[in-house]
N, C-alpha and C positions, 0 to 999 in steps of 0.2 A: 359704503355703497356695495362692496362685494358681499358683506354680511347680509344685507337686504336681499341680494340676488340669491344667495344660498338658502335663506329662509323661504323665499318665494319658490325656489326649486323643490324644496322638501314638500311644501304645501301643494305645489302643482303635481308632483309625483303621486301624492295621495289622491288628489282629485281625479287625475287621469286614470289611475288604477281602479278607482271606484266606478267611474263612468264607463270605461272600456272593458272592465273585467279582466284586464291584463295585469299580470303580476307587478305590484308596485316596485319590487326590487329591480326589475328590468329598466323601468323609467329612471330609477335612482342611479343605476350604472351609467346610463346615457348622460345624465346631468353631472355625475361625478367626473366623467371624462371631459365633457365640454367646459365645465367650470375649472377643473383642475389643470387641464392642459392649456386652454386658451384664456382663462381668466387669471389663474395664478402663475402660469408659466412653467408648470411642472412637466416632466417628461412622462410619456405613456407608461413606462416601466414603474415610475414612482407612484402613479395612480393605481396600477395593477397591484403593487405591494400593499395598498390600503385595503385590499380584500381581507377580511378578518379570518385568516387561515386557522387560528387556534379555535375560534368559536365553531367554524365549519367542521373541523376535525372531531371535536367533542360531540357535537350534535349528531354528526354522521355515525360515529362509532356507537354511541349509546342507542340511537334509534335502530341501528343495524342489529344489535343484540336483542332489543325488545321486539323487533320484527318477528322473531320466531314465536313468541307468545301470542302475537296477533294472528299470524298466518296458520298456525296449527290449532287454533281454537281454544287455547288455554284460558285466555282472559274472558272470552264469551262463556265458556263452561263455568268459570269461577263466578261470574255474575249470576248465572242460573242457580247455582248452589246457594249463594248468599240470599237471593230473593226467596228461595224455597224455605230456607231456615227461619225466615222472619214472617212467614205467611199468616201466623195466628193472631197478629195484631194489626188489623186493617187500617185503623185510624193513624197508626204510626208509619204508614206506607211512605210518606215523604221522607222520613228519617231513614227508612230502609233503603230507598232509592239513593239518597244522599250518601249514606255510609258505604253502600255497595259501589257506587260510582267513584267515590273518593278512594276506596281501597284498590279498585282495579286501576285507576289512573296513577295511584301512588306506586304501583308495581312497575311503572315506566312506560305505559302505552302512549301517554300524552293526551292533551285536551281533545283535539279533533278526532282522534281515533276512537277514544272511549265514547265521546258524544255520538259519533256516527253509528255505533251499534247499540248504545244504551238508550238513545232518544226514541227510536221506534218501539222498543220494549216498554219504556215508561209510558208513552202515549197510549199504547195498547192496554196497559194496566189501568190507565185513567178511564178508558172506555168500559172495561170489565167491572171496575169497582166503584165508579162514580166519583173518583177523585177529581178535583178541579184540574183542568189542563194547565192553568197558570202555575199552580202549586207544583205539579209534576215537572213542568218545564224548568222552573227555578231550582227544584231539588236536583235534577240531573245535571243542569248547567253548573250550579254551584259545586256539585260533587266532582265533576270533571275538572273544574278550575282548581279547587283546593288540592285534590289528589295530584294533579300535574305539577303543582307548586312544591310538592315534597322535595327535599334536598337532593335526592338521587333520581328524581323523575325528570321528564323532559323540560318543562318550564323552569323548574328549580335550577337545573343545570345551566339553562340559557341565562337566567338572572345572574348566577354566579359568574359566568363567563363575561357578561356585559359589565359587571362590577369590576372584574379584573382588568378589562380593557379600559375602564375609567380610572384605573390607578389604585383600586382597593386591593389589599393583600388577600391571599387565599383564605387564611383563617378568619379574618374579619368578614369576608364575603360569605363564608359558610355560616357564621353567626347571623348575619343579615338575612340569609335565606331561611334560617330557622324562624326568624321574626316574621318574615313574609308568609311562610306556611301557617304559622299559628294564627296570624291576623285573618288570613283568608279561610281559616277553619272556624274561627269564632263568629265572624259576621254571618255566614249562612245559618249556623245553629240558632242565632238570635232571630234572624228573619223567618226561618221555618217555624220556630216556636211561636212567634207572633201569628203566623198564618194558620197554624194547626189549632192553637188553643184560644185565639181571640177573634176568629172570623166565622165560627160555626162549623168549621171543617170537621172537628172531632165528633160532633153530634151526628152529622150527616154520614160519616164513614163508619161509625161504631157498629151499625147493623149490617154492613156490607161484608161479603165474603171475598177473600183474596184467592182467586183461582190460579195457582201456579203449578204446572205439571212437574212431577218429580224428575229431576234431570238425570241424564246418563252419568255414570261414574267417569272419572278422569281415566284416559288411556295411558299407556306407559310413557309415550312421548310427552304428553301434557304434564304428567307428574314430574318427569325429569326437568322439563322446562320450568316448572314452578319452583323446584328445589334450586336450580341454577340461578333463577331470578332472586330468590331470597338470600342465597349465599352472596351474590354480588352486592345486593343492597346492604347487607351487614358489613361487608368488607369496605365499601366506599364510605360508610357512615361511621364505623367503629374507630378507624384510625384517626380521622379528624377530631372526633369527640375525645379520644384518648389524649390527643395532643393538647386539647383545651384543658383537660383535667390534670395532666402531668407535663406542663410545658418545659420543665427542667430535665426531663428524661432524654438523654442523648439518643437512645435507641428509637424511642417513639418519634422524636424530632426527625431523625434520619429517614425512617420509613415514611413518615408523613410528607417529607420533602420529595420523595421519589414516587409518591402515589399520584397517579393521574387517571381520572375516571375514563378518559377516552381510550387509553391503552388497556385499562382493566376490562372495559366493555369489549374491546377488540379481542382480547384473550378469550373471554367467555363466548363471543360469537364464533370463534374458531372451534371451541369445545362443542358448542351446539351443532356446528356443521359436522364435526367428527362423529357425534352421536346420532347424526341424521334426524335432527328434531324439526327440520323444515327444508323446503326447497330454496336453494340459494337465490335463484332468479326471482321467486315470489317475494322473498324477504327484501331483496334490493328494490323491487318494484314498490314495496309497501313503505319505503322511506318517504318522509315528508319533504319531497324535493321543492315543492312550492314554498314552504316555510323557510327552507334553507336559502333559496334564492332571494326571498324577501328580506330575511335578516341580514344576509351578507351584502346584498345590494344597497340597502339603506345604510348598512355599516360603512360602506365605501364613501357614500355621500356625507355621512356624519364625520368621517375621517378628514374629508376635504374641508368641512366646516371647522374642524379643530385646527387644521393647518392654516386656515384663513383667519383664525382668531374669533370666529363667530360664537363658539360655545362660551369662551371666556367673557365676551362682550354681553351675551345674554345673561350669564351668571352674575356679572357685575350689575347689570340693570335691575335684575330681580332683587339682588341683595340690597341695593340702594333705594329701591322704590317701594317694596312691600315690607311692612314690619315683620320682624323675625317670627312672631307667634303665628302669623297668617300664611307664611310661606308653605308649610306642609299642606295646609288646606288648599292653597292656590294650585299646588302641584297636582293634588287629587282631582280638582275640578277640571284643570286643563287635560289631564290624562283621560278623565271620563268623557269629555267632549270629543277628544281625538278618537277614542275607542268606539264611539257611535258609528263611525264609518271606516275605521282602520283596525288592523290587527295589533293586539297588545304585544305579542312576541316580535312581530316583524317591523312595527313602526313606532309604537308608543314608547316602549322601554328603550330601544336603541336610540331614540331621539332625545329622551329626557334623562336617562341615567348618566350620560357624560356631564350634565350640568351639576350633578349632586355634590361631588367632592369640593369644588370651588365655592359653591354657595354655602355648604355646611361649614366649611372652614371660615368663611367671611362672617357668618352670623353666629358662630360658635354653637352649631346644632350637631346632634348626632346624625351622621349620614343615614343610619338605619331608619330613622323616622321618615325621611324623605323617600327612601326606596319603598318602604311599606305603603306610604300614602299614594305614591305613583301607581303601584300595582293594584291596591284595593280600589282606587279610583277608576283605573282602566278596566278592571274586570267587573266593576259594578254595572257597566252599561254594555258588556259584551253580549248580553242576551237581546240587545236591540235587533229587530229583524233586518236591519241594514248591515249588521256586523256578522262575522263568521259564525258565531254560536247561534244567533237567532236564525240565520239562514239554514243551518243544519236542522234545527228544531222544526222549522216550517217544512223542510223537505221530508222530514220523517212523519209528518201528519198525513194519514191515509185518505182523508176526506176533504174535498175542495171547500165545502161550506165551513167545516171546522178549521181548515187552514186559514180561511179569511178571518174567522173569529179569533184564532190564535194570533194572527198578525196584529190585530188591534190590541189584544191583551198584552203582548210582548212590548209593543211600542208605548202604550198609554198607562200600563200598570206595572209590568215587571221591571222595565228599565228605570222609570222614575223611582220605584220602591227601592231597587238596588242602589241607585244613586244617593237617595236620602240616607239609607242605612250606612253606606260608605262615608258619606259626609259627616254624619254624627259620630261614627267610630273614629274617623281621622281627627275630628275636633276634640273629642274626649282623650284620645291617645296623645295628641300634641300637648294638651293641657296637663295631663298626668305625668308624661314623660319629661 
């Protein structure tokens, strides 16, 4: 009975958040308190301790450092330079947008931030060049997603933290995050290739001119920010990779055990402040507080569900009801349906990742398969106009009539196409792996 109440509370938090436009995490905190204290008999302090402090600290620290690149214009200037470099091949513009957005998001800005400043630029390019808005929208959305999934970028770090909270060790979580990044890089390339070469887009764009003004050079602070970002990326990636290559090395093992991306990002944030690369207040204001509250609030409610045995019960039910081959596909479909109305980072992955270890163990599956299927499924429909990504794209559309047209295209073409592509990929991936 208690498990049903908790599942209903999670669903109700999502529905209330969607209907009222109030952060889902706040509703989740309320339900965590009511169910934890009055349903399970826990003390308020015990419920407060369920706040995922480790996840909060890592996201806060990493986003604090990357906030300098956002507020001082480094990432925006980088996008202008990349688009300018590729201006001579207009029919390859979708790839240019995708590669540019992926690279910028991979530097650590995160999905929402990159989409917020790349979506208006992309839709403007659609107007100037005649590129289909739906292709442009999918290219920029896919790029922001795949780049953010990079192991040292915002979503990749969140996925690794959620895996750790689910009981996956750090090295395995790092390998799993590599798999997620590669999968979410392959699917967009396949989808964009289909749209560019098999829908007449190449012929219609071949004669168009891509008008991109020559960007201003990087200033001193932007160059320093870019170098700091690259150094931090190398540092947080090089040590775990070295540990995978030389697991017997005592020195590498020791350094890897002491490496924490949250502390590393904090050090680099202090260096950026000392170099005066940005205003501290602006950087702190740029932090994704809404995402932090949503992830941690839902995390509290999921922790209550774990305490009540709900997660184990759901895992056992799935393991006994659905054949092992279809489990990855089922996870992808459920994640895609949830993502139509809810955030991948704030709701879908915090709710589904804790189920993975028990189910994978019961069915003798590699947990990485399930993690990948969850993320690819969830991000397949993130372009829905009812989801965060689709909302940002609609908000970036300058014309009301075109906005109405884009709404229909996102709902009836982009989201179904993304869903089918993810479904086929997950099916093939589960069969091969």
